[in-house]
mmCIF file of the C-alpha atoms, coordinates in Angstrom:
data_MODEL
# 
_entry.id   MODEL 
# 
loop_
_atom_site.group_PDB 
_atom_site.id 
_atom_site.type_symbol 
_atom_site.label_atom_id 
_atom_site.label_alt_id 
_atom_site.label_comp_id 
_atom_site.label_asym_id 
_atom_site.label_entity_id 
_atom_site.label_seq_id 
_atom_site.pdbx_PDB_ins_code 
_atom_site.Cartn_x 
_atom_site.Cartn_y 
_atom_site.Cartn_z 
_atom_site.occupancy 
_atom_site.B_iso_or_equiv 
_atom_site.pdbx_formal_charge 
_atom_site.auth_seq_id 
_atom_site.auth_comp_id 
_atom_site.auth_asym_id 
_atom_site.auth_atom_id 
_atom_site.pdbx_PDB_model_num 
ATOM 1   C CA . MET A 1 1   ? -19.437 1.374   21.414 1.00 0.00 ? 1   MET A CA 1 
ATOM 2   C CA . SER A 1 2   ? -18.638 -0.651  24.507 1.00 0.00 ? 2   SER A CA 1 
ATOM 3   C CA . GLN A 1 3   ? -15.477 -0.090  26.504 1.00 0.00 ? 3   GLN A CA 1 
ATOM 4   C CA . GLN A 1 4   ? -14.523 -3.663  25.648 1.00 0.00 ? 4   GLN A CA 1 
ATOM 5   C CA . ILE A 1 5   ? -14.371 -2.897  21.912 1.00 0.00 ? 5   ILE A CA 1 
ATOM 6   C CA . ILE A 1 6   ? -11.447 -0.824  20.692 1.00 0.00 ? 6   ILE A CA 1 
ATOM 7   C CA . ASP A 1 7   ? -11.788 1.722   17.902 1.00 0.00 ? 7   ASP A CA 1 
ATOM 8   C CA . ILE A 1 8   ? -8.745  1.493   15.619 1.00 0.00 ? 8   ILE A CA 1 
ATOM 9   C CA . GLY A 1 9   ? -7.587  3.354   12.557 1.00 0.00 ? 9   GLY A CA 1 
ATOM 10  C CA . ASP A 1 10  ? -4.796  3.706   10.044 1.00 0.00 ? 10  ASP A CA 1 
ATOM 11  C CA . ASP A 1 11  ? -2.478  5.271   12.644 1.00 0.00 ? 11  ASP A CA 1 
ATOM 12  C CA . SER A 1 12  ? -3.184  2.910   15.551 1.00 0.00 ? 12  SER A CA 1 
ATOM 13  C CA . PHE A 1 13  ? -3.700  -0.423  13.780 1.00 0.00 ? 13  PHE A CA 1 
ATOM 14  C CA . ASP A 1 14  ? -0.137  -1.752  13.790 1.00 0.00 ? 14  ASP A CA 1 
ATOM 15  C CA . GLY A 1 15  ? 0.531   -0.722  17.368 1.00 0.00 ? 15  GLY A CA 1 
ATOM 16  C CA . ILE A 1 16  ? -2.615  -2.443  18.624 1.00 0.00 ? 16  ILE A CA 1 
ATOM 17  C CA . VAL A 1 17  ? -2.862  -5.521  16.399 1.00 0.00 ? 17  VAL A CA 1 
ATOM 18  C CA . ALA A 1 18  ? 0.841   -6.346  16.009 1.00 0.00 ? 18  ALA A CA 1 
ATOM 19  C CA . ALA A 1 19  ? 1.551   -5.631  19.673 1.00 0.00 ? 19  ALA A CA 1 
ATOM 20  C CA . SER A 1 20  ? -1.349  -7.700  21.016 1.00 0.00 ? 20  SER A CA 1 
ATOM 21  C CA . GLU A 1 21  ? -0.485  -10.862 22.890 1.00 0.00 ? 21  GLU A CA 1 
ATOM 22  C CA . LYS A 1 22  ? -4.071  -11.999 22.309 1.00 0.00 ? 22  LYS A CA 1 
ATOM 23  C CA . PRO A 1 23  ? -5.686  -12.750 18.960 1.00 0.00 ? 23  PRO A CA 1 
ATOM 24  C CA . VAL A 1 24  ? -7.554  -9.757  17.510 1.00 0.00 ? 24  VAL A CA 1 
ATOM 25  C CA . LEU A 1 25  ? -10.888 -9.712  15.686 1.00 0.00 ? 25  LEU A CA 1 
ATOM 26  C CA . VAL A 1 26  ? -11.173 -6.576  13.542 1.00 0.00 ? 26  VAL A CA 1 
ATOM 27  C CA . ASP A 1 27  ? -14.600 -5.554  12.279 1.00 0.00 ? 27  ASP A CA 1 
ATOM 28  C CA . PHE A 1 28  ? -14.199 -3.463  9.124  1.00 0.00 ? 28  PHE A CA 1 
ATOM 29  C CA . TRP A 1 29  ? -17.488 -1.535  8.969  1.00 0.00 ? 29  TRP A CA 1 
ATOM 30  C CA . ALA A 1 30  ? -19.175 1.637   7.722  1.00 0.00 ? 30  ALA A CA 1 
ATOM 31  C CA . PRO A 1 31  ? -21.857 3.824   9.329  1.00 0.00 ? 31  PRO A CA 1 
ATOM 32  C CA . TRP A 1 32  ? -24.125 3.549   6.240  1.00 0.00 ? 32  TRP A CA 1 
ATOM 33  C CA . CYS A 1 33  ? -23.973 -0.285  6.231  1.00 0.00 ? 33  CYS A CA 1 
ATOM 34  C CA . GLY A 1 34  ? -27.167 -1.926  7.533  1.00 0.00 ? 34  GLY A CA 1 
ATOM 35  C CA . PRO A 1 35  ? -25.596 -5.371  8.051  1.00 0.00 ? 35  PRO A CA 1 
ATOM 36  C CA . CYS A 1 36  ? -22.731 -3.710  9.954  1.00 0.00 ? 36  CYS A CA 1 
ATOM 37  C CA . LYS A 1 37  ? -25.264 -2.170  12.329 1.00 0.00 ? 37  LYS A CA 1 
ATOM 38  C CA . ALA A 1 38  ? -27.051 -5.526  12.621 1.00 0.00 ? 38  ALA A CA 1 
ATOM 39  C CA . ILE A 1 39  ? -23.952 -7.398  13.837 1.00 0.00 ? 39  ILE A CA 1 
ATOM 40  C CA . ALA A 1 40  ? -22.846 -4.667  16.274 1.00 0.00 ? 40  ALA A CA 1 
ATOM 41  C CA . PRO A 1 41  ? -24.868 -6.090  19.223 1.00 0.00 ? 41  PRO A CA 1 
ATOM 42  C CA . MET A 1 42  ? -23.420 -9.534  18.543 1.00 0.00 ? 42  MET A CA 1 
ATOM 43  C CA . LEU A 1 43  ? -19.884 -8.135  18.683 1.00 0.00 ? 43  LEU A CA 1 
ATOM 44  C CA . GLU A 1 44  ? -20.736 -6.402  21.964 1.00 0.00 ? 44  GLU A CA 1 
ATOM 45  C CA . GLU A 1 45  ? -21.908 -9.742  23.367 1.00 0.00 ? 45  GLU A CA 1 
ATOM 46  C CA . LEU A 1 46  ? -18.802 -11.533 22.099 1.00 0.00 ? 46  LEU A CA 1 
ATOM 47  C CA . ALA A 1 47  ? -16.582 -8.846  23.653 1.00 0.00 ? 47  ALA A CA 1 
ATOM 48  C CA . GLY A 1 48  ? -18.223 -9.540  26.992 1.00 0.00 ? 48  GLY A CA 1 
ATOM 49  C CA . LYS A 1 49  ? -17.912 -13.286 26.578 1.00 0.00 ? 49  LYS A CA 1 
ATOM 50  C CA . TYR A 1 50  ? -14.381 -13.535 25.116 1.00 0.00 ? 50  TYR A CA 1 
ATOM 51  C CA . GLY A 1 51  ? -12.832 -10.223 26.180 1.00 0.00 ? 51  GLY A CA 1 
ATOM 52  C CA . ASP A 1 52  ? -10.254 -11.919 28.382 1.00 0.00 ? 52  ASP A CA 1 
ATOM 53  C CA . GLN A 1 53  ? -9.108  -14.147 25.479 1.00 0.00 ? 53  GLN A CA 1 
ATOM 54  C CA . ILE A 1 54  ? -9.428  -12.036 22.336 1.00 0.00 ? 54  ILE A CA 1 
ATOM 55  C CA . VAL A 1 55  ? -9.326  -8.328  21.495 1.00 0.00 ? 55  VAL A CA 1 
ATOM 56  C CA . ILE A 1 56  ? -12.277 -7.049  19.479 1.00 0.00 ? 56  ILE A CA 1 
ATOM 57  C CA . ALA A 1 57  ? -11.699 -3.902  17.446 1.00 0.00 ? 57  ALA A CA 1 
ATOM 58  C CA . LYS A 1 58  ? -13.675 -1.873  14.912 1.00 0.00 ? 58  LYS A CA 1 
ATOM 59  C CA . CYS A 1 59  ? -12.294 0.040   11.933 1.00 0.00 ? 59  CYS A CA 1 
ATOM 60  C CA . ASN A 1 60  ? -14.543 2.547   10.158 1.00 0.00 ? 60  ASN A CA 1 
ATOM 61  C CA . ILE A 1 61  ? -13.601 2.198   6.470  1.00 0.00 ? 61  ILE A CA 1 
ATOM 62  C CA . ASP A 1 62  ? -14.924 5.679   5.634  1.00 0.00 ? 62  ASP A CA 1 
ATOM 63  C CA . ASP A 1 63  ? -12.509 7.309   8.085  1.00 0.00 ? 63  ASP A CA 1 
ATOM 64  C CA . ASN A 1 64  ? -9.580  4.969   7.389  1.00 0.00 ? 64  ASN A CA 1 
ATOM 65  C CA . GLN A 1 65  ? -8.755  4.354   3.739  1.00 0.00 ? 65  GLN A CA 1 
ATOM 66  C CA . ASP A 1 66  ? -5.357  2.642   4.056  1.00 0.00 ? 66  ASP A CA 1 
ATOM 67  C CA . LEU A 1 67  ? -6.363  -0.402  6.096  1.00 0.00 ? 67  LEU A CA 1 
ATOM 68  C CA . PRO A 1 68  ? -9.188  -1.640  3.834  1.00 0.00 ? 68  PRO A CA 1 
ATOM 69  C CA . SER A 1 69  ? -6.858  -1.323  0.854  1.00 0.00 ? 69  SER A CA 1 
ATOM 70  C CA . ARG A 1 70  ? -3.972  -3.009  2.689  1.00 0.00 ? 70  ARG A CA 1 
ATOM 71  C CA . PHE A 1 71  ? -6.076  -6.020  3.633  1.00 0.00 ? 71  PHE A CA 1 
ATOM 72  C CA . GLY A 1 72  ? -8.187  -6.255  0.483  1.00 0.00 ? 72  GLY A CA 1 
ATOM 73  C CA . VAL A 1 73  ? -11.493 -5.359  2.128  1.00 0.00 ? 73  VAL A CA 1 
ATOM 74  C CA . ARG A 1 74  ? -14.006 -5.183  -0.727 1.00 0.00 ? 74  ARG A CA 1 
ATOM 75  C CA . SER A 1 75  ? -17.263 -5.557  1.182  1.00 0.00 ? 75  SER A CA 1 
ATOM 76  C CA . VAL A 1 76  ? -18.523 -4.795  4.675  1.00 0.00 ? 76  VAL A CA 1 
ATOM 77  C CA . PRO A 1 77  ? -19.008 -6.086  7.203  1.00 0.00 ? 77  PRO A CA 1 
ATOM 78  C CA . CYS A 1 78  ? -15.685 -7.889  7.022  1.00 0.00 ? 78  CYS A CA 1 
ATOM 79  C CA . LEU A 1 79  ? -14.412 -9.610  10.147 1.00 0.00 ? 79  LEU A CA 1 
ATOM 80  C CA . MET A 1 80  ? -10.688 -10.393 10.068 1.00 0.00 ? 80  MET A CA 1 
ATOM 81  C CA . PHE A 1 81  ? -8.992  -12.502 12.663 1.00 0.00 ? 81  PHE A CA 1 
ATOM 82  C CA . PHE A 1 82  ? -5.353  -11.731 13.459 1.00 0.00 ? 82  PHE A CA 1 
ATOM 83  C CA . LYS A 1 83  ? -2.881  -13.787 15.437 1.00 0.00 ? 83  LYS A CA 1 
ATOM 84  C CA . GLU A 1 84  ? 0.632   -12.505 16.090 1.00 0.00 ? 84  GLU A CA 1 
ATOM 85  C CA . GLY A 1 85  ? -0.149  -9.626  13.734 1.00 0.00 ? 85  GLY A CA 1 
ATOM 86  C CA . GLU A 1 86  ? -1.030  -11.845 10.763 1.00 0.00 ? 86  GLU A CA 1 
ATOM 87  C CA . VAL A 1 87  ? -4.463  -12.537 9.239  1.00 0.00 ? 87  VAL A CA 1 
ATOM 88  C CA . VAL A 1 88  ? -5.486  -16.124 10.006 1.00 0.00 ? 88  VAL A CA 1 
ATOM 89  C CA . ASP A 1 89  ? -9.129  -16.094 8.897  1.00 0.00 ? 89  ASP A CA 1 
ATOM 90  C CA . SER A 1 90  ? -11.934 -13.811 7.780  1.00 0.00 ? 90  SER A CA 1 
ATOM 91  C CA . ILE A 1 91  ? -15.702 -13.685 7.440  1.00 0.00 ? 91  ILE A CA 1 
ATOM 92  C CA . VAL A 1 92  ? -17.351 -11.391 4.900  1.00 0.00 ? 92  VAL A CA 1 
ATOM 93  C CA . GLY A 1 93  ? -21.007 -10.428 5.168  1.00 0.00 ? 93  GLY A CA 1 
ATOM 94  C CA . ILE A 1 94  ? -23.572 -10.927 7.850  1.00 0.00 ? 94  ILE A CA 1 
ATOM 95  C CA . VAL A 1 95  ? -23.403 -14.274 9.632  1.00 0.00 ? 95  VAL A CA 1 
ATOM 96  C CA . GLY A 1 96  ? -24.826 -15.725 12.810 1.00 0.00 ? 96  GLY A CA 1 
ATOM 97  C CA . GLN A 1 97  ? -23.121 -15.623 16.155 1.00 0.00 ? 97  GLN A CA 1 
ATOM 98  C CA . ASP A 1 98  ? -22.430 -19.369 16.000 1.00 0.00 ? 98  ASP A CA 1 
ATOM 99  C CA . ALA A 1 99  ? -20.244 -18.922 12.900 1.00 0.00 ? 99  ALA A CA 1 
ATOM 100 C CA . VAL A 1 100 ? -18.227 -16.148 14.531 1.00 0.00 ? 100 VAL A CA 1 
ATOM 101 C CA . GLU A 1 101 ? -17.857 -18.095 17.782 1.00 0.00 ? 101 GLU A CA 1 
ATOM 102 C CA . ASN A 1 102 ? -16.758 -21.165 15.823 1.00 0.00 ? 102 ASN A CA 1 
ATOM 103 C CA . THR A 1 103 ? -14.010 -19.129 14.161 1.00 0.00 ? 103 THR A CA 1 
ATOM 104 C CA . ILE A 1 104 ? -12.982 -17.568 17.480 1.00 0.00 ? 104 ILE A CA 1 
ATOM 105 C CA . GLY A 1 105 ? -12.722 -21.086 18.921 1.00 0.00 ? 105 GLY A CA 1 
ATOM 106 C CA . LYS A 1 106 ? -10.470 -22.189 16.064 1.00 0.00 ? 106 LYS A CA 1 
ATOM 107 C CA . VAL A 1 107 ? -8.261  -19.134 16.437 1.00 0.00 ? 107 VAL A CA 1 
ATOM 108 C CA . LEU A 1 108 ? -7.958  -19.621 20.199 1.00 0.00 ? 108 LEU A CA 1 
ATOM 109 C CA . SER A 1 109 ? -7.230  -23.353 19.888 1.00 0.00 ? 109 SER A CA 1 
ATOM 110 C CA . GLY A 1 110 ? -4.466  -22.789 17.364 1.00 0.00 ? 110 GLY A CA 1 
ATOM 111 C CA . GLU A 1 111 ? -6.256  -24.945 14.825 1.00 0.00 ? 111 GLU A CA 1 
ATOM 112 C CA . LYS A 1 112 ? -4.726  -24.614 11.371 1.00 0.00 ? 112 LYS A CA 1 
ATOM 113 C CA . LEU A 1 113 ? -6.825  -22.093 9.514  1.00 0.00 ? 113 LEU A CA 1 
ATOM 114 C CA . ILE A 1 114 ? -6.840  -21.260 5.846  1.00 0.00 ? 114 ILE A CA 1 
ATOM 115 C CA . THR A 1 115 ? -5.054  -17.952 5.442  1.00 0.00 ? 115 THR A CA 1 
ATOM 116 C CA . PRO A 1 116 ? -6.972  -15.652 3.107  1.00 0.00 ? 116 PRO A CA 1 
ATOM 117 C CA . LEU A 1 117 ? -5.183  -14.054 0.179  1.00 0.00 ? 117 LEU A CA 1 
ATOM 118 C CA . ILE A 1 118 ? -4.260  -10.509 1.075  1.00 0.00 ? 118 ILE A CA 1 
ATOM 119 C CA . VAL A 1 119 ? -3.123  -8.251  -1.759 1.00 0.00 ? 119 VAL A CA 1 
ATOM 120 C CA . ARG A 1 120 ? -0.684  -5.591  -0.596 1.00 0.00 ? 120 ARG A CA 1 
# 
């Protein structure tokens, strides 16, 4: 994993995501997930491109059981976008870089996003 991508877990999530002054993209992933492995290089590229504007983090759902349950993660990969500690958008499944960049652009611009339903 690149130095620009943060590894987060159940214990560090709130301190990193809630405390971040920048929006945060969290990739909920698993080591056995082929699509998760397929989007990893894209996330590396996006971290290099947007690293000064957005924090990119990864959460291994096998090692961290509380976070997937807390945010209703039912399938991986699941990209969740947080702003001021709150979920503002999400993408589930494998998508192209354009779709992720489009969502990053909306998050950064402050465009009104549809907030996904999160069961807690």
